[in-house]
DRENRO-672037 format. One record per residue: residue number from 1; x, z, y of N, C-alpha, C, O in turn; residue in three letters. Coordinates in Angstrom, 2 decimals. Atoms other than C-alpha are relative to their C-alpha. Layout:
// residues N
SITE   i    n.px    n.pz    n.py   ca.px   ca.pz   ca.py    c.px    c.pz    c.py    o.px    o.pz    o.py  aa
SITE NUM       X       Z       Y       X       Z       Y       X       Z       Y       X       Z       Y Ala
...
This chain:
// residues 106
SITE   i    n.px    n.pz    n.py   ca.px   ca.pz   ca.py    c.px    c.pz    c.py    o.px    o.pz    o.py  aa
SITE   1   -1.06   -0.97   -0.01   -7.08  -12.45    3.65    0.36    0.35   -1.44   -0.45    0.18   -2.35 Met
SITE   2   -0.43   -0.55    1.27   -5.06  -11.05    0.74   -0.19    1.52    0.09    0.42    2.17    0.94 Ile
SITE   3    0.33   -1.43    0.01   -6.42   -7.57   -0.05    0.63    0.62   -1.23    0.40    0.15   -2.35 Phe
SITE   4   -0.77   -0.59    1.09   -4.24   -5.31   -2.19   -0.20    1.51   -0.02   -0.16    2.18    1.01 Ile
SITE   5    0.08   -1.45    0.20   -4.75   -1.83   -3.61    0.95    0.33   -1.16    0.88   -0.28   -2.23 Val
SITE   6   -0.97   -0.38    1.03   -1.96   -0.15   -5.58   -0.06    1.52   -0.21   -0.04    2.29    0.75 Val
SITE   7   -0.04   -1.42    0.34   -2.04    3.21   -7.41    1.39    0.34   -0.51    1.90   -0.29   -1.43 Lys
SITE   8   -1.34   -0.47    0.38    1.29    5.02   -7.66   -0.13    1.41   -0.56   -0.57    2.32    0.14 Phe
SITE   9    0.00   -1.33    0.62    1.54    7.95  -10.10    1.43    0.53    0.08    2.34    0.05   -0.58 Lys
SITE  10   -1.30   -0.52   -0.37    4.43   10.02   -8.80    0.34    1.23   -0.85   -0.54    2.01   -1.20 Val
SITE  11   -0.45   -1.21    0.68    6.49   12.61  -10.65   -0.30    1.21    0.89   -0.15    1.13    2.10 Lys
SITE  12    0.38   -1.17   -0.81    5.37   16.10   -9.55    1.06    0.45    0.99    0.73    0.85    2.11 Pro
SITE  13   -1.05   -0.46   -0.92    8.75   16.95   -8.02    0.26   -0.99    1.14    1.03   -0.68    2.06 Asp
SITE  14   -0.13    0.98   -1.07    8.51   13.80   -5.85   -1.24   -0.08    0.88   -1.21   -0.71    1.94 Trp
SITE  15    1.27    0.17   -0.71    4.91   14.18   -4.67    0.08    0.35    1.48   -0.45   -0.37    2.33 Ala
SITE  16   -0.09   -0.40   -1.40    5.75   16.03   -1.46    1.04   -0.80    0.78    1.13   -0.68    2.00 Asp
SITE  17   -1.04    0.82   -0.64    8.63   13.61   -0.75   -0.33   -1.49   -0.01    0.43   -2.29    0.54 Arg
SITE  18    0.34    1.41    0.18    6.84   10.34   -1.56   -0.10   -0.75    1.34    0.46   -1.84    1.47 Trp
SITE  19    0.17    0.68   -1.29    5.89    9.47    2.02    1.32   -0.14    0.75    1.51   -1.09    1.50 Leu
SITE  20   -1.35    0.13   -0.59    9.46   10.15    3.16    0.77   -1.12   -0.70    1.45   -1.91   -0.04 Asp
SITE  21   -0.68    1.04    0.76   10.81    7.92    0.38   -0.46   -1.40    0.42    0.33   -2.33    0.46 Leu
SITE  22    0.58    1.32   -0.31    8.49    5.07    1.41   -0.13   -0.26    1.51   -0.67   -1.29    1.90 Thr
SITE  23    0.17    0.13   -1.47    8.67    5.58    5.21    0.60   -1.28    0.58   -0.08   -1.98    1.33 Arg
SITE  24   -0.62    1.21   -0.55   11.14    2.78    6.02   -0.74   -1.25   -0.46   -0.96   -2.18    0.33 Asp
SITE  25    0.77    1.11    0.56    9.26    0.39    3.73   -1.33   -0.16    0.74   -1.71   -1.27    1.11 Phe
SITE  26    1.30    0.02   -0.68    5.95    1.31    5.35    0.14   -0.50    1.43   -0.60   -1.38    1.86 Thr
SITE  27   -0.17    0.39   -1.39    7.21    0.97    8.91    0.40   -1.46    0.14   -0.09   -2.16    1.03 Glu
SITE  28   -0.43    1.41   -0.05    8.93   -2.37    8.24   -1.15   -0.93   -0.37   -1.32   -1.98    0.25 Ala
SITE  29    1.13    0.84    0.42    5.87   -3.78    6.47   -1.04   -0.09    1.11   -1.57   -1.17    1.37 Thr
SITE  30    0.99    0.01   -1.08    3.56   -2.78    9.31    0.41   -0.89    1.16   -0.44   -1.34    1.93 Arg
SITE  31   -0.50    0.86   -1.06    5.77   -4.80   11.68    0.05   -1.48   -0.40    0.33   -2.33    0.45 Lys
SITE  32   -0.07    1.38    0.47    5.62   -7.97    9.56   -1.08   -0.86    0.66   -2.21   -0.41    0.81 Glu
SITE  33    1.04    0.92   -0.46    3.84  -10.98   11.06   -1.00   -0.22   -1.15   -0.60   -0.45   -2.29 Pro
SITE  34    1.02    0.22    1.02    0.56  -11.36    9.20   -0.46    1.24   -0.74   -1.43    1.17   -1.50 Gly
SITE  35    0.49   -1.23    0.62    0.28   -7.75    8.05   -1.18    0.51    0.80   -1.08    0.68    2.02 Asn
SITE  36    1.20   -0.49   -0.67   -3.21   -6.50    8.86   -0.08    1.53   -0.05   -0.46    2.16    0.94 Leu
SITE  37   -0.12   -1.44    0.11   -2.80   -2.94    7.57    0.78    0.34   -1.26    0.90   -0.46   -2.19 Trp
SITE  38   -0.83   -0.50    1.10   -0.68   -0.88    5.20   -0.15    1.52    0.05    0.60    2.20    0.74 Phe
SITE  39    0.42   -1.40   -0.13   -2.23    2.56    4.63    0.10    0.76   -1.32   -0.40    0.31   -2.35 Asp
SITE  40   -0.14   -0.89    1.16   -1.34    5.35    2.21   -1.09    1.07    0.02   -1.49    1.54    1.08 Trp
SITE  41    0.90   -1.13    0.18   -3.80    7.92    0.85    0.48    0.78   -1.22    1.10    0.23   -2.13 Ser
SITE  42   -0.34   -0.85    1.14   -3.28   10.83   -1.50   -1.29    0.42   -0.68   -2.25    0.81   -0.02 Arg
SITE  43    1.20   -0.35    0.76   -5.80   11.51   -4.25   -0.36    1.46    0.20    0.51    2.33    0.21 Ser
SITE  44    0.45   -1.39   -0.11   -7.90   14.64   -3.77   -0.14    0.63   -1.39   -0.21    1.85   -1.51 Val
SITE  45    0.12   -0.50    1.37   -8.19   14.94   -7.58    1.35    0.15   -0.69    1.50    1.00   -1.57 Glu
SITE  46   -1.32   -0.03    0.60   -4.55   14.31   -8.49    1.04   -0.07    1.11    1.31   -1.16    1.63 Asp
SITE  47   -0.94   -0.01   -1.12   -1.98   15.37   -5.88    1.28   -0.80   -0.25    2.09   -0.99    0.66 Pro
SITE  48   -1.15    0.82    0.34    0.64   13.27   -7.71   -0.32   -1.48    0.01    0.49   -2.30   -0.41 Asp
SITE  49    0.39    1.41   -0.06   -1.26   10.02   -7.16   -0.21   -0.43    1.46   -0.93    0.22    2.22 Glu
SITE  50    0.13    0.58   -1.32   -0.95    7.91   -4.02   -0.60   -1.39   -0.14   -0.29   -2.12   -1.08 Phe
SITE  51    0.63    1.32    0.00   -3.05    4.84   -3.22    0.39   -0.71    1.28    0.27   -0.16    2.38 Val
SITE  52   -0.39    0.84   -1.13   -1.80    2.08   -0.97   -1.05   -1.10    0.16   -1.31   -1.85   -0.78 Leu
SITE  53    0.94    1.06   -0.33   -4.38   -0.17    0.68    0.66   -0.86    1.06    1.01   -0.38    2.14 Val
SITE  54   -0.70    0.90   -0.92   -2.84   -3.20    2.34   -0.71   -1.34    0.07   -1.42   -1.73   -0.85 Glu
SITE  55    0.60    1.32   -0.17   -3.94   -6.55    3.67    0.92   -0.87    0.84    1.61   -0.39    1.74 Ala
SITE  56   -0.82    0.99   -0.70   -2.21   -9.69    4.88   -0.84   -1.23    0.29   -1.77   -1.54   -0.44 Phe
SITE  57    0.59    1.31   -0.22   -3.30  -12.92    6.46    0.39   -0.85   -1.21    1.40   -0.58   -1.85 Gln
SITE  58   -0.08    0.73    1.27   -3.62  -15.51    3.68    1.39   -0.28   -0.55    1.62   -0.02   -1.73 Asp
SITE  59   -1.29    0.37    0.55   -0.02  -16.67    3.35    1.12    0.99    0.31    2.27    0.77   -0.08 Asp
SITE  60   -1.04   -0.95   -0.42    1.83  -13.64    4.75    0.49    0.88   -1.14    1.59    1.42   -1.06 Ala
SITE  61   -0.41   -0.87    1.10    1.95  -11.73    1.45    1.25   -0.54   -0.70    2.06    0.25   -1.19 Ala
SITE  62   -1.20    0.58    0.63    4.56  -14.15    0.07    1.26    0.40    0.75    2.26    0.76    0.12 Ala
SITE  63   -1.15   -0.43   -0.79    6.94  -13.36    2.93    0.28    1.48   -0.22    1.43    1.91   -0.25 Asp
SITE  64   -0.13   -1.45    0.22    6.29   -9.65    2.33    0.80    0.28   -1.28    1.76    1.05   -1.25 His
SITE  65   -0.67   -0.30    1.27    7.38   -9.69   -1.33    1.41   -0.60   -0.06    2.19   -0.25   -0.95 Val
SITE  66   -1.35    0.57   -0.06   10.47  -11.75   -0.42    0.88    0.66    1.06    2.00    0.21    1.30 Asn
SITE  67   -0.74   -0.66   -1.07   11.60   -9.38    2.36    1.05    0.96   -0.56    0.94    1.42   -1.70 Ser
SITE  68   -1.06   -0.94    0.39   14.71   -7.19    2.21   -0.56    1.41   -0.18   -0.15    2.13   -1.09 Ala
SITE  69    0.54   -1.36    0.13   12.66   -4.02    2.77   -0.86    0.14   -1.26   -0.93    1.23   -1.83 His
SITE  70    0.75   -0.03    1.26   10.40   -4.92   -0.19    0.97    0.18   -1.17    0.75    1.01   -2.05 Phe
SITE  71   -1.00   -0.09    1.07   13.44   -5.44   -2.43    0.60    1.41   -0.06    0.80    1.96   -1.14 Ala
SITE  72   -0.56   -1.34   -0.04   14.89   -2.11   -1.28   -1.00    1.02   -0.56   -0.62    1.92   -1.31 Gln
SITE  73    1.03   -0.92    0.49   11.60   -0.31   -1.96   -0.14   -0.09   -1.52   -0.35    0.93   -2.18 Ala
SITE  74    0.11    0.18    1.45   11.48   -1.77   -5.49    1.19    0.66   -0.71    1.09    1.01   -1.89 Met
SITE  75   -1.15   -0.72    0.56   14.92   -0.21   -6.06   -0.16    1.51    0.17    0.24    2.29   -0.70 Gln
SITE  76    0.13   -1.42   -0.32   14.04    3.14   -4.44   -1.12    0.71   -0.76   -0.97    1.87   -1.15 Asp
SITE  77    1.19   -0.65    0.54   10.61    3.82   -5.95    0.07    0.47   -1.46   -0.43    1.55   -1.76 Met
SITE  78    0.07   -0.39    1.41   11.21    3.91   -9.74    0.45    1.42   -0.31   -0.12    2.06   -1.20 Pro
SITE  79   -0.48   -1.36    0.26   13.13    7.20   -9.61   -1.10    1.04    0.19   -1.03    2.11   -0.41 Gln
SITE  80    1.05   -0.96   -0.32    9.98    8.90   -8.29   -1.29   -0.22   -0.78   -2.23    0.57   -0.64 Ala
SITE  81    1.25    0.37    0.66    7.37    7.27  -10.52   -0.06    0.44   -1.46    0.94    0.42   -2.18 Leu
SITE  82    0.24   -0.34    1.40    5.85    8.44  -13.82   -0.24   -1.24   -0.85    0.07   -1.25   -2.04 Arg
SITE  83    0.35    1.22    0.73    4.72    4.93  -14.78   -0.08   -1.17    0.96   -0.06   -0.99    2.18 Glu
SITE  84    0.15    1.21   -0.80    4.39    1.37  -13.57   -1.30    0.06    0.79   -2.35    0.37    0.21 Thr
SITE  85    1.22   -0.04   -0.81    1.90    1.20  -10.67   -1.06   -1.00   -0.48   -0.74   -2.03   -1.08 Pro
SITE  86    1.13    0.89    0.28   -1.53   -0.36  -11.15   -0.39   -0.69    1.30   -0.34   -0.07    2.37 Glu
SITE  87    0.26    0.77   -1.22   -2.57   -3.10   -8.71   -1.24   -0.88   -0.16   -1.54   -1.39   -1.24 Ile
SITE  88    1.02    1.04   -0.16   -5.52   -5.17   -7.60    0.44   -0.80    1.21    0.67   -0.24    2.28 Ile
SITE  89   -0.41    0.89   -1.09   -4.53   -8.16   -5.47   -0.90   -1.22   -0.04   -0.86   -2.00   -0.99 Ser
SITE  90    0.98    1.08   -0.02   -7.21  -10.63   -4.45   -0.07   -0.65    1.38    0.08    0.01    2.40 Glu
SITE  91    0.31    0.69   -1.25   -7.81  -13.26   -1.83   -1.51    0.14    0.20   -2.30   -0.21   -0.67 Lys
SITE  92    1.42   -0.21   -0.26  -11.11  -12.38   -0.21   -0.38   -0.70    1.31    0.45   -0.95    2.18 Ile
SITE  93    0.52    0.67   -1.18  -13.28  -14.05    2.38   -0.42    1.05    1.03   -1.59    1.40    1.15 Asp
SITE  94    0.24   -1.00   -1.04  -12.95  -11.51    5.17    1.14   -0.11    1.01    2.21   -0.63    0.70 Ala
SITE  95   -1.03    0.01   -1.03  -11.02  -11.12    8.40    0.44    1.40    0.38    1.35    1.57    1.18 Glu
SITE  96   -0.32   -1.39   -0.30  -10.90   -7.33    8.50   -1.13    0.90   -0.45   -2.02    0.48   -1.20 Gly
SITE  97    1.03   -0.96    0.36  -13.03   -4.25    8.15   -1.31   -0.32    0.70   -1.31   -0.79    1.84 Trp
SITE  98    1.33    0.11   -0.59  -16.78   -4.44    8.78   -0.65    1.38    0.02   -0.12    2.33   -0.57 Gly
SITE  99    0.76   -1.26   -0.04  -19.30   -1.69    9.49   -0.84    0.12   -1.25   -1.37   -0.87   -1.75 Arg
SITE 100    0.80   -0.28    1.19  -21.07   -0.07    6.55   -1.48   -0.10    0.36   -1.95    0.58    1.28 Met
SITE 101    1.42    0.20   -0.28  -24.69   -1.21    6.48   -0.90    1.13   -0.45   -1.96    1.35    0.13 Gly
SITE 102    0.84   -1.05    0.57  -26.01    1.69    4.42    0.08    1.32    0.75   -0.72    2.23    0.50 Glu
SITE 103   -0.16   -1.25   -0.75  -24.81    4.38    6.83    0.38   -0.32    1.42    1.40   -0.96    1.68 Leu
SITE 104   -0.25    0.26   -1.42  -25.02    4.24   10.59    0.12    1.32    0.74   -0.73    2.20    0.59 Thr
SITE 105   -0.18   -1.20   -0.82  -23.69    6.88   12.93   -0.29   -0.41    1.44    0.29   -1.36    1.97 Val
SITE 106    0.36    0.35   -1.38  -25.25    6.86   16.38    0.50    1.03    0.98    0.28    0.90    2.18 Ser
């Protein structure tokens, strides 16, 4: 799978509107063939930072970055950002989430 994590540092006046700004992009991406997940989180330490964790089947990420909704998001997002997002994008040998071995809830 292609596993991607992106940090978005949002302008303070956009922080409460960020999820609305990215809603169409998020919903369209989640419907893409090969998308495994596309999940937003907000930092508990910096309320102006959002982290996107996403995963695609091996070759599906290419279709994602070539989609119309991706292109639209790349036009919409800069107005709300303080800086260029940071990203980790790696192909990993996994098929999805596994259970944590160090902590078991019974």
